[in-house]
Residue, then its C-alpha position, 0 to 999 in steps of 0.5 A: m869502188s872505181g867505175l871500172l871495178k864496179n863494171l867488172f865485179g859489181k852487181g850494181q844497184p837494184s833496178d828502179e820501178k821504171e827498169l823493172s817495168l822495162l824488164e817485164h817487157v823484154p821478150v826473154f822475160e815476158g810472162f815472168s812475175r814481178g817477183e821472178i823478175v826481181e830474182l833474175e835482176k839480183v843475179m844480173h850485173r849492171r854496166e855503164h858504157k860510154a859512147g864508142d865503148v866496145l861491149a863485145y868483140k866478134g870472135s872473142a869468148g862470150h860469157g853472157m847476155y846483155v839487156i839494154l836499159s838505156g842508150s843504144v848499141a850498134v851490132m857490127g858485122e864484117e868490115g865495120r858494116q852495121l847489122a842492127e841498132l838495138g835500144p832499151g828492152e833489147i838483148f844481145g849475146e843470148l847465145s852465150l848463155l847456151d854455148d861456148s861459141p865465140r861472139s858472132a858480132t862486135v857490139v859498140a855503144k852508139a850512145d852512153c848506155v846502161t846494160l844488165g848482164l846475165f852471165r853463164h855462171d850466174m845462170q847455172k847458179l840460178i838453175q841450181a837455186a831456182p830450177r823452175l825459174g832457170a828452166a823457164l828462162a832457158m826455154k824462153l832463150a831457146a824459143i828466141v833462138a828458134v825464131r831467129l833460126r827460122k827467119a835465117n832459114d827463110r832468108i837463105e831460101e830467098l837468097e838461093k832462089e835469087l842465086m838460081v835466077v842469076d845463074k840462069r841469066c848467066g847461063e843464057a848470056 
């Protein structure tokens, strides 16, 4: 199978001990047993990316979450501004497992990297085949999203306060 076809359709080779250990420390999988991690890994899709490859485009349909096994990616915002750099053990695209909204950012490989993708249809199959594991994963995803939402709300409050100070200064001028 060619590299492109393997990236599109292949589940990839099973993770080695180092990769399974890394997956055990990914926040969305923390607390799962080694057996549960192995079961999750079986439905995930291994992808290899070259530096400069675009892994996700802002506004495009999101179909799944990716775990970075090696290398690094840049999360890009408007006008090419880098919002974050993610490396091994970090995830992106997790919202795609929960809803059909378009991608909220563009993600570009900063260096050659390997990812494991978990796609919505695979998660749905997992929920049917192993309901407890699927529900536990959904709860972990919800918890991660809740933490990020709280942080975003806190940041919005900070910005609103800063804006009020600026508005007050402009009103005094």
